[in-house]
Residue frames as a rotation matrix with the C-alpha (Angstrom) as fourth column:
UNK 1
0.876 -0.454 -0.160 -152.00
0.163 -0.034 0.986 -127.61
-0.453 -0.890 0.044 9.49
UNK 2
0.704 -0.695 -0.145 -148.53
-0.571 -0.433 -0.698 -126.31
0.422 0.574 -0.701 8.89
UNK 3
0.505 -0.666 -0.549 -145.28
0.590 0.731 -0.343 -128.23
0.629 -0.151 0.762 9.23
UNK 4
0.770 -0.271 0.577 -143.47
-0.548 -0.745 0.381 -127.03
0.327 -0.609 -0.722 12.33
UNK 5
-0.078 -0.832 -0.550 -140.24
0.189 0.529 -0.827 -127.82
0.979 -0.168 0.116 14.25
UNK 6
0.770 0.254 0.585 -139.86
-0.512 -0.301 0.804 -128.33
0.380 -0.919 -0.102 17.93
UNK 7
-0.319 -0.946 -0.056 -137.16
-0.635 0.258 -0.728 -129.39
0.703 -0.197 -0.683 20.34
UNK 8
0.866 0.414 -0.281 -137.25
-0.090 0.680 0.728 -132.50
0.492 -0.605 0.626 22.52
UNK 9
-0.271 -0.922 0.277 -134.85
-0.766 0.032 -0.642 -132.98
0.583 -0.386 -0.714 25.34
UNK 10
0.629 0.337 -0.700 -134.93
0.178 0.815 0.552 -136.41
0.756 -0.472 0.453 26.98
UNK 11
0.509 -0.337 0.792 -133.80
-0.721 -0.670 0.177 -135.39
0.471 -0.661 -0.584 30.41
UNK 12
-0.463 -0.886 0.028 -131.19
-0.733 0.364 -0.574 -137.00
0.498 -0.286 -0.818 32.67
UNK 13
-0.250 0.433 0.866 -133.82
-0.729 0.504 -0.462 -138.93
-0.637 -0.747 0.190 34.74
UNK 14
0.795 0.601 -0.079 -135.13
-0.485 0.553 -0.677 -140.67
-0.363 0.577 0.731 31.61
UNK 15
0.353 -0.746 -0.565 -131.61
-0.639 0.249 -0.727 -141.38
0.683 0.618 -0.389 30.32
UNK 16
-0.548 -0.550 0.630 -130.67
-0.834 0.304 -0.460 -142.81
0.062 -0.778 -0.626 33.72
UNK 17
0.075 0.702 0.708 -133.71
-0.538 0.627 -0.564 -145.14
-0.840 -0.339 0.425 33.52
UNK 18
-0.849 -0.498 0.177 -132.57
-0.104 0.486 0.868 -146.14
-0.518 0.718 -0.464 30.01
UNK 19
0.013 0.938 0.345 -135.93
0.609 0.266 -0.747 -145.24
-0.793 0.220 -0.568 28.43
UNK 20
-0.271 -0.144 -0.952 -134.67
-0.459 -0.850 0.260 -142.91
-0.846 0.507 0.164 25.73
UNK 21
-0.996 -0.093 0.006 -135.17
-0.046 0.543 0.839 -145.59
-0.081 0.835 -0.545 23.07
UNK 22
-0.401 0.916 -0.018 -138.85
0.891 0.385 -0.239 -146.07
-0.212 -0.112 -0.971 24.12
UNK 23
0.118 0.426 -0.897 -139.40
0.208 -0.894 -0.397 -142.29
-0.971 -0.140 -0.194 24.03
UNK 24
-0.636 -0.396 -0.662 -137.85
-0.536 -0.391 0.748 -141.98
-0.555 0.831 0.037 20.57
UNK 25
-0.917 0.331 0.222 -139.92
0.399 0.782 0.479 -144.88
-0.015 0.528 -0.849 19.31
UNK 26
-0.060 0.950 -0.306 -143.10
0.821 -0.128 -0.557 -143.23
-0.568 -0.284 -0.772 20.56
UNK 27
-0.073 0.014 -0.997 -142.17
-0.234 -0.972 0.004 -139.97
-0.969 0.234 0.074 18.79
UNK 28
-0.918 -0.287 -0.274 -141.65
-0.335 0.192 0.922 -141.83
-0.212 0.938 -0.273 15.52
UNK 29
-0.658 0.742 0.125 -144.96
0.751 0.658 0.049 -143.65
-0.046 0.126 -0.991 15.95
UNK 30
0.116 0.700 -0.704 -146.60
0.545 -0.638 -0.545 -140.18
-0.831 -0.321 -0.455 16.47
UNK 31
0.701 0.214 0.681 -145.35
0.713 -0.184 -0.676 -139.14
-0.020 0.959 -0.281 13.02
UNK 32
0.754 -0.512 -0.412 -142.41
-0.345 -0.842 0.415 -137.00
-0.559 -0.171 -0.811 14.01
UNK 33
0.762 -0.643 0.083 -139.39
0.332 0.276 -0.902 -136.81
0.557 0.715 0.423 11.71
UNK 34
0.624 -0.637 -0.453 -136.06
0.448 -0.183 0.875 -136.63
-0.640 -0.749 0.171 13.50
UNK 35
0.951 -0.228 0.209 -134.01
0.038 -0.583 -0.812 -133.88
0.307 0.780 -0.546 11.87
UNK 36
-0.073 -0.985 0.157 -131.09
-0.394 -0.116 -0.912 -134.03
0.916 -0.129 -0.379 14.25
UNK 37
0.927 0.373 -0.031 -130.18
-0.131 0.401 0.907 -135.89
0.351 -0.837 0.420 17.39
UNK 38
-0.129 -0.977 -0.171 -127.32
-0.126 0.187 -0.974 -136.15
0.984 -0.105 -0.147 19.83
UNK 39
0.809 0.204 -0.551 -126.63
0.507 0.233 0.830 -137.31
0.298 -0.951 0.085 23.30
UNK 40
-0.141 -0.834 0.534 -124.59
0.181 -0.551 -0.814 -134.99
0.973 -0.018 0.229 25.39
UNK 41
0.068 0.112 -0.991 -123.91
0.998 -0.002 0.068 -133.86
0.005 -0.994 -0.112 28.89
UNK 42
0.611 0.224 0.759 -124.87
0.304 -0.952 0.037 -130.23
0.731 0.209 -0.650 29.40
UNK 43
-0.629 -0.759 -0.170 -122.36
0.567 -0.298 -0.768 -128.10
0.532 -0.579 0.618 31.21
UNK 44
-0.190 0.539 -0.821 -123.77
0.825 -0.365 -0.431 -125.91
-0.532 -0.759 -0.375 33.99
UNK 45
-0.635 -0.110 -0.765 -123.20
-0.122 -0.963 0.240 -122.92
-0.763 0.246 0.598 31.72
UNK 46
-0.930 0.346 -0.125 -125.11
-0.072 0.162 0.984 -124.53
0.361 0.924 -0.126 28.83
UNK 47
-0.332 0.836 -0.436 -128.03
0.905 0.413 0.104 -125.38
0.267 -0.360 -0.894 31.14
UNK 48
-0.276 0.166 -0.947 -128.08
0.521 -0.802 -0.292 -121.82
-0.808 -0.574 0.135 32.52
UNK 49
-0.882 -0.124 -0.454 -128.00
-0.283 -0.631 0.722 -120.41
-0.377 0.765 0.522 28.99
UNK 50
-0.810 0.582 -0.076 -130.78
0.259 0.469 0.844 -122.65
0.527 0.664 -0.530 27.75
UNK 51
-0.001 0.841 -0.542 -133.03
0.940 0.185 0.286 -121.99
0.341 -0.509 -0.791 30.72
UNK 52
-0.870 -0.492 0.032 -132.14
0.463 -0.838 -0.288 -118.30
0.168 -0.236 0.957 31.02
UNK 53
-0.358 0.835 0.417 -135.81
-0.127 -0.486 0.864 -117.36
0.925 0.256 0.281 30.64
UNK 54
0.622 0.617 -0.482 -136.37
0.318 0.363 0.876 -118.89
0.715 -0.698 0.030 34.08
UNK 55
-0.342 -0.940 -0.014 -133.38
0.380 -0.125 -0.916 -117.19
0.859 -0.318 0.400 35.72
UNK 56
-0.614 0.123 0.780 -135.49
-0.600 -0.715 -0.359 -115.22
0.513 -0.688 0.513 38.24
UNK 57
0.472 0.867 -0.158 -137.64
-0.522 0.420 0.743 -118.15
0.710 -0.268 0.651 39.23
UNK 58
0.370 -0.320 0.872 -137.04
-0.902 0.103 0.420 -120.03
-0.224 -0.942 -0.250 42.47
UNK 59
0.780 -0.020 0.625 -136.46
0.017 1.000 0.011 -123.39
-0.625 0.003 0.781 40.73
UNK 60
0.837 -0.418 -0.353 -133.77
-0.489 -0.281 -0.826 -122.14
0.246 0.864 -0.439 38.36
UNK 61
-0.106 -0.950 0.295 -130.75
-0.994 0.092 -0.061 -123.37
0.031 -0.299 -0.954 40.30
UNK 62
-0.075 0.186 0.980 -132.33
-0.392 0.898 -0.200 -126.79
-0.917 -0.399 0.006 40.96
UNK 63
0.878 0.476 0.047 -133.29
-0.094 0.267 -0.959 -127.07
-0.469 0.838 0.279 37.28
UNK 64
0.607 -0.703 -0.371 -129.82
-0.705 -0.261 -0.659 -126.29
0.367 0.661 -0.654 36.03
UNK 65
-0.306 -0.664 0.682 -128.23
-0.887 0.459 0.048 -128.67
-0.345 -0.591 -0.729 38.50
UNK 66
0.264 0.520 0.813 -130.57
-0.156 0.854 -0.496 -131.46
-0.952 0.004 0.306 37.43
UNK 67
0.964 0.247 -0.103 -130.11
-0.125 0.076 -0.989 -130.82
-0.236 0.966 0.104 33.71
UNK 68
0.383 -0.903 -0.194 -126.30
-0.790 -0.210 -0.577 -130.89
0.480 0.374 -0.794 34.04
UNK 69
0.248 -0.273 0.930 -126.09
-0.823 0.446 0.351 -133.93
-0.510 -0.852 -0.114 36.26
UNK 70
-0.244 -0.304 0.921 -125.98
0.139 0.929 0.344 -136.53
-0.960 0.212 -0.184 33.51
UNK 71
-0.972 -0.190 0.139 -126.43
0.153 -0.057 0.987 -137.09
-0.179 0.980 0.084 29.77
UNK 72
0.042 0.956 -0.289 -129.48
-0.263 -0.268 -0.927 -135.80
-0.964 0.114 0.240 27.85
UNK 73
-0.518 -0.072 0.852 -130.65
0.786 0.354 0.508 -136.58
-0.338 0.932 -0.127 24.35
UNK 74
-0.279 0.402 -0.872 -131.51
-0.281 -0.903 -0.326 -133.43
-0.918 0.154 0.365 22.32
UNK 75
-0.499 0.232 0.835 -133.73
0.742 0.613 0.273 -134.04
-0.449 0.755 -0.477 19.31
UNK 76
-0.683 0.353 -0.639 -134.94
-0.531 -0.841 0.103 -131.65
-0.501 0.410 0.762 16.62
UNK 77
-0.499 0.626 0.599 -138.34
0.551 0.763 -0.338 -132.81
-0.669 0.161 -0.726 15.52
UNK 78
-0.803 0.360 -0.476 -140.64
-0.567 -0.707 0.422 -131.89
-0.185 0.608 0.772 12.60
UNK 79
-0.704 0.658 0.267 -144.24
0.709 0.672 0.214 -132.71
-0.038 0.340 -0.940 11.63
UNK 80
-0.242 0.744 0.623 -147.56
0.202 -0.589 0.782 -131.03
0.949 0.315 -0.007 11.03
UNK 81
0.601 0.553 0.577 -148.58
-0.374 -0.444 0.814 -129.03
0.707 -0.705 -0.060 14.19
UNK 82
-0.056 -0.755 -0.654 -145.39
0.284 0.616 -0.735 -130.22
0.957 -0.227 0.180 15.90
UNK 83
-0.753 -0.351 0.557 -145.48
-0.351 -0.502 -0.790 -128.01
0.557 -0.790 0.255 18.95
UNK 84
-0.047 0.835 0.548 -149.01
-0.996 -0.081 0.037 -128.72
0.075 -0.544 0.836 20.09
UNK 85
0.692 0.329 -0.643 -148.84
-0.375 0.924 0.069 -132.43
0.617 0.194 0.763 19.19
UNK 86
-0.252 -0.877 -0.410 -145.54
0.123 0.391 -0.912 -132.92
0.960 -0.280 0.009 20.96
UNK 87
-0.744 0.000 0.668 -146.85
-0.598 -0.445 -0.666 -131.22
0.297 -0.896 0.331 24.14
UNK 88
0.421 0.904 0.078 -149.93
-0.884 0.390 0.257 -133.52
0.202 -0.177 0.963 24.01
UNK 89
0.540 -0.248 -0.805 -147.68
-0.032 0.949 -0.314 -136.56
0.841 0.195 0.504 23.70
UNK 90
-0.569 -0.815 -0.108 -145.41
0.086 0.071 -0.994 -135.60
0.818 -0.575 0.030 26.62
UNK 91
0.228 0.783 -0.578 -148.30
0.778 0.211 0.592 -134.55
0.586 -0.585 -0.561 28.92
UNK 92
0.897 0.228 0.379 -148.57
-0.037 -0.816 0.577 -132.12
0.441 -0.532 -0.723 31.79
UNK 93
0.086 -0.935 0.344 -145.41
-0.584 -0.327 -0.742 -130.83
0.807 -0.137 -0.575 33.51
UNK 94
-0.326 -0.093 0.941 -146.37
-0.901 0.333 -0.279 -132.71
-0.288 -0.938 -0.192 36.68
UNK 95
-0.841 -0.070 -0.537 -146.44
-0.313 0.872 0.376 -136.41
0.441 0.485 -0.755 35.89
UNK 96
-0.837 0.546 -0.045 -149.12
0.346 0.463 -0.816 -136.88
-0.425 -0.698 -0.577 38.49
UNK 97
-0.023 0.841 -0.541 -151.45
-0.230 -0.531 -0.816 -134.61
-0.973 0.106 0.205 36.44
UNK 98
-0.665 -0.314 -0.677 -150.43
-0.712 -0.008 0.702 -136.01
-0.226 0.949 -0.219 33.04
UNK 99
0.457 0.859 -0.229 -152.85
-0.886 0.417 -0.205 -138.09
-0.081 0.297 0.952 31.03
UNK 100
0.407 -0.230 0.884 -152.39
-0.128 0.944 0.305 -141.85
-0.905 -0.237 0.354 30.97
UNK 101
0.611 -0.233 0.756 -150.00
0.709 0.586 -0.393 -143.05
-0.352 0.776 0.523 28.29
UNK 102
0.923 -0.339 0.182 -148.15
-0.209 -0.839 -0.502 -139.74
0.323 0.425 -0.845 27.96
UNK 103
0.192 -0.953 -0.234 -144.34
0.197 0.271 -0.942 -139.71
0.961 0.135 0.240 28.20
UNK 104
-0.475 -0.391 0.788 -144.28
-0.584 -0.530 -0.615 -137.87
0.658 -0.752 0.023 31.45
UNK 105
0.502 0.696 0.514 -146.93
-0.863 0.362 0.352 -140.14
0.059 -0.620 0.782 33.02
UNK 106
0.909 -0.128 -0.396 -144.97
0.039 0.974 -0.224 -143.23
0.415 0.188 0.890 31.91
UNK 107
0.291 -0.944 -0.158 -141.47
0.693 0.321 -0.645 -142.07
0.660 0.078 0.747 32.66
UNK 108
-0.166 -0.307 0.937 -141.52
-0.238 -0.910 -0.340 -138.94
0.957 -0.279 0.078 34.80
UNK 109
-0.338 -0.019 -0.941 -141.17
0.760 0.584 -0.285 -139.03
0.555 -0.812 -0.183 38.57
UNK 110
-0.001 0.306 -0.952 -141.95
0.774 -0.602 -0.195 -135.45
-0.633 -0.737 -0.237 39.72
UNK 111
0.935 0.329 -0.132 -142.44
0.213 -0.818 -0.535 -131.91
-0.284 0.472 -0.834 38.49
UNK 112
0.442 -0.839 -0.317 -138.66
-0.691 -0.544 0.476 -131.40
-0.572 0.009 -0.820 38.63
UNK 113
-0.726 -0.675 0.131 -137.76
-0.455 0.614 0.645 -134.74
-0.516 0.408 -0.753 37.04
UNK 114
0.224 0.973 0.063 -140.37
-0.373 0.145 -0.916 -135.24
-0.901 0.181 0.395 34.33
UNK 115
0.163 -0.243 0.956 -138.45
0.501 0.855 0.132 -137.10
-0.850 0.458 0.261 31.63
UNK 116
-0.185 -0.183 0.966 -138.83
0.981 -0.085 0.172 -134.62
0.050 0.979 0.196 28.72
UNK 117
-0.478 0.020 -0.878 -138.58
0.083 -0.994 -0.068 -130.97
-0.874 -0.105 0.474 27.78
UNK 118
-0.095 0.467 0.879 -140.84
0.983 0.181 0.010 -129.55
-0.154 0.866 -0.476 25.11
UNK 119
-0.958 -0.207 0.198 -140.86
0.253 -0.935 0.248 -126.18
0.134 0.288 0.948 23.35
UNK 120
-0.387 0.852 -0.352 -143.89
0.559 -0.087 -0.825 -124.08
-0.733 -0.516 -0.443 24.27
UNK 121
0.592 0.597 -0.542 -144.30
-0.168 -0.566 -0.807 -122.28
-0.789 0.568 -0.235 20.92
UNK 122
0.825 -0.249 0.507 -143.14
0.564 0.397 -0.724 -122.53
-0.021 0.883 0.468 17.32
UNK 123
0.708 -0.561 0.429 -140.89
-0.322 -0.797 -0.510 -119.50
0.628 0.223 -0.746 17.75
UNK 124
0.359 -0.578 0.732 -139.25
-0.875 0.064 0.480 -120.96
-0.324 -0.813 -0.483 20.88
UNK 125
0.776 -0.074 0.627 -138.92
0.177 0.979 -0.103 -124.37
-0.606 0.191 0.772 19.11
UNK 126
0.791 -0.488 0.368 -136.82
0.382 -0.077 -0.921 -122.81
0.478 0.869 0.126 16.39
UNK 127
0.487 -0.617 0.619 -134.74
-0.711 -0.691 -0.129 -120.86
0.507 -0.377 -0.775 18.92
UNK 128
0.486 -0.260 0.834 -134.16
-0.647 0.536 0.543 -123.93
-0.588 -0.804 0.092 21.07
UNK 129
0.879 -0.229 0.418 -133.23
0.429 0.762 -0.485 -126.11
-0.208 0.605 0.768 18.08
UNK 130
0.661 -0.633 0.403 -130.68
0.032 -0.513 -0.858 -123.44
0.750 0.580 -0.319 17.09
UNK 131
0.583 -0.443 0.680 -129.23
-0.810 -0.261 0.525 -123.53
-0.055 -0.857 -0.512 20.63
UNK 132
0.357 -0.363 0.861 -128.15
-0.295 0.830 0.473 -127.16
-0.886 -0.423 0.189 20.08
UNK 133
0.167 -0.203 0.965 -127.85
0.773 0.634 0.000 -127.57
-0.612 0.746 0.263 16.27
UNK 134
-0.627 -0.343 -0.699 -126.23
-0.285 -0.734 0.616 -125.58
-0.725 0.586 0.363 13.49
UNK 135
0.301 0.829 -0.472 -128.53
-0.742 -0.107 -0.662 -125.38
-0.599 0.549 0.582 10.46
UNK 136
-0.033 -0.397 -0.917 -126.25
-0.919 0.374 -0.129 -127.62
0.394 0.838 -0.377 8.40
UNK 137
-0.905 -0.338 0.258 -126.61
-0.422 0.787 -0.450 -130.40
-0.051 -0.516 -0.855 10.98
UNK 138
-0.198 0.924 0.327 -130.33
-0.363 0.240 -0.900 -130.82
-0.911 -0.297 0.288 10.36
UNK 139
-0.609 0.093 0.788 -131.84
0.646 0.635 0.424 -133.01
-0.461 0.767 -0.447 7.67
């Protein structure tokens, strides 16, 4: 397996529930290395830019409103097979369909408010990390 990077966003619903520490601990226990991390509040423009790929989808406005309603924690992660492993750890997009013990099953409330974002490919992981972190900010 190859070492990869992926982006985690602990979404506003999880930050509001104060479970970001538990999520970060889980990621460390899963063997991820944190290369960069910050808590921030996304502006509407930042949320729209990040989720631009979904611009034509009916949920785009609701997603951008949600992601800019409160603080998020953005985390650049690294480990072997990071993308697939992270997606397994967070679980299905809909928490109701997620496997027991996954982050979304434990902390997500709905499809729209599901606690964590995860990159869907190695290429997108690198692009998404670059959206939030300059190269010199990463370990």
